[in-house]
C-alpha positions as CSV (number, residue, x, y, z in Angstrom):
1,M,-53.9,194.4,-164.1
2,E,-51.0,195.1,-162.4
3,V,-50.4,198.0,-160.1
4,K,-46.8,199.2,-159.1
5,A,-45.3,201.3,-156.3
6,E,-41.8,202.2,-155.6
7,H,-39.8,203.5,-152.7
8,R,-36.2,204.7,-154.6
9,Y,-33.2,205.4,-152.4
10,A,-34.3,204.3,-149.0
11,K,-31.6,204.6,-146.5
12,I,-31.3,200.7,-145.6
13,S,-29.6,197.7,-146.8
14,A,-31.3,195.8,-149.4
15,F,-30.2,192.8,-147.6
16,K,-32.2,193.7,-144.6
17,V,-35.4,194.6,-146.8
18,R,-35.2,191.2,-148.7
19,E,-35.9,189.5,-145.3
20,V,-39.2,191.1,-145.2
21,T,-40.1,190.9,-148.7
22,R,-39.6,187.4,-148.8
23,E,-42.3,186.9,-146.3
24,I,-45.3,188.7,-148.2
25,Q,-44.8,187.5,-151.7
26,G,-47.8,185.7,-152.9
27,L,-50.1,186.6,-150.1
28,P,-53.4,188.4,-150.5
29,A,-52.5,192.5,-150.2
30,E,-54.2,193.2,-147.0
31,Q,-53.1,189.8,-145.3
32,A,-49.5,191.1,-146.5
33,L,-50.3,194.6,-144.7
34,E,-51.3,193.2,-141.5
35,I,-48.0,190.8,-141.3
36,V,-45.9,193.7,-142.3
37,R,-47.3,196.1,-139.4
38,L,-46.4,193.2,-136.7
39,I,-42.9,192.9,-138.0
40,P,-40.6,194.8,-135.5
41,K,-37.9,196.1,-138.4
42,K,-37.5,199.4,-139.9
43,A,-37.3,197.6,-143.1
44,A,-41.0,196.3,-142.4
45,R,-42.2,199.9,-141.7
46,L,-40.7,201.1,-145.2
47,I,-42.6,198.2,-147.0
48,S,-45.8,198.8,-145.2
49,K,-45.8,202.4,-146.9
50,V,-44.9,201.3,-150.2
51,L,-47.7,198.3,-150.0
52,A,-50.1,201.0,-148.7
53,S,-49.2,203.2,-151.7
54,A,-49.7,200.2,-154.0
55,I,-53.2,199.5,-152.7
56,A,-54.3,203.0,-153.2
57,N,-52.9,203.4,-156.6
58,A,-55.1,200.3,-157.4
59,E,-58.1,201.9,-155.8
60,N,-57.7,205.4,-157.1
61,N,-56.0,205.4,-160.5
62,E,-57.7,204.6,-163.5
63,N,-57.0,201.6,-165.5
64,K,-57.5,200.6,-169.1
65,E,-60.8,199.0,-168.4
66,K,-61.9,202.1,-166.5
67,R,-63.0,200.2,-163.3
68,T,-61.6,200.6,-159.9
69,L,-59.6,197.6,-158.3
70,R,-60.5,196.6,-154.7
71,A,-57.9,195.6,-152.2
72,E,-59.8,192.4,-151.4
73,N,-59.2,191.2,-154.9
74,L,-55.2,192.0,-154.8
75,I,-52.2,189.8,-154.5
76,V,-48.6,190.4,-153.8
77,K,-47.4,189.2,-157.3
78,Q,-43.9,190.5,-156.4
79,A,-42.0,192.5,-153.6
80,I,-38.3,193.2,-154.7
81,A,-35.7,195.0,-152.9
82,G,-32.7,196.1,-155.3
83,E,-29.8,197.9,-154.3
84,G,-29.3,201.4,-154.7
85,P,-26.3,203.8,-154.7
86,T,-23.7,203.4,-151.9
87,L,-22.9,206.3,-150.1
88,K,-19.0,206.4,-149.3
89,R,-18.1,208.2,-145.9
90,M,-15.0,208.3,-143.9
91,H,-14.4,207.4,-140.1
92,A,-11.5,208.8,-138.3
93,R,-8.8,206.2,-136.9
94,A,-5.7,206.6,-135.0
95,R,-2.7,208.4,-136.2
96,G,-4.3,210.7,-138.9
97,S,-5.5,207.6,-140.8
98,G,-9.2,206.7,-141.7
99,S,-11.5,203.7,-142.8
100,R,-14.4,204.0,-145.1
101,I,-18.0,203.7,-144.3
102,N,-20.5,202.3,-146.9
103,K,-24.2,203.6,-146.1
104,R,-26.2,201.3,-148.5
105,T,-29.3,202.3,-149.9
106,A,-32.3,200.2,-151.4
107,H,-34.9,200.7,-153.9
108,I,-38.3,198.8,-152.8
109,R,-40.7,197.9,-155.7
110,I,-44.0,196.0,-154.9
111,T,-46.1,194.7,-157.6
112,L,-49.9,193.9,-157.0
113,T,-52.2,192.1,-159.4
114,E,-55.7,190.9,-159.3
115,A,-56.8,187.3,-158.1
116,A,-58.0,184.8,-160.4
117,P,-61.6,183.9,-159.4
118,A,-61.6,181.0,-157.4
119,V,-63.0,178.0,-159.3
120,E,-64.0,174.8,-157.2
121,K,-63.5,171.4,-158.7
122,P,-66.3,169.2,-158.4
123,A,-65.8,166.5,-155.5
124,K,-65.3,162.7,-156.6
125,T,-67.4,160.3,-154.7
126,K,-66.2,157.4,-153.1
127,A,-68.2,155.1,-155.3
128,A,-66.8,156.5,-158.2
129,K,-63.4,156.0,-156.9
130,K,-64.0,152.3,-156.1
131,N,-65.3,151.7,-159.7
132,K,-62.2,152.3,-161.4
133,T,-60.2,149.4,-162.3
134,K,-56.8,148.9,-163.4
135,A,-55.9,147.9,-166.9
136,P,-54.2,144.3,-166.8
137,A,-50.7,144.7,-167.6
138,A,-49.5,143.4,-170.9
139,E,-48.2,139.6,-170.7
140,K,-45.1,138.8,-172.1
141,P,-45.1,136.2,-174.7
142,A,-44.0,132.3,-173.7
143,G,-40.7,132.2,-176.0
144,A,-39.4,135.4,-174.8
145,S,-37.3,135.4,-171.4
146,A,-34.8,137.7,-169.8
147,E,-31.8,135.0,-169.9
148,T,-31.3,132.6,-173.0
149,K,-29.1,129.4,-172.5
150,S,-26.7,128.4,-175.0
């Protein structure tokens, strides 16, 4: 089951947000929340809010199976920062001219999914590893050789 949360039109460049979203992809949701809270950037504060919203959505919203998802079992499947519309503004310059300022916005999307239950593989013993023997290589026939003399 996937749970999504989104912050649209965030007043920050998507380039700045992507630095933080790369750090949390694939991590457990609670661990990602702790990491984001320690990063001293504006983008981290925004992502923290979106991530907390996604966790709350998972715990409170009813899903198709009529069961609640727990924060301990959630993993950050995707953390994406897409570009939003750019606000074009004017900056006054010398001699009555002006230059353009681009105020960029971003759309922050976070998707959480349930973690698959961990299945442990049985450990092989040293004796089992030693008993394995390699199959002998196939021998070439006596008449065949790489070089033929004429």
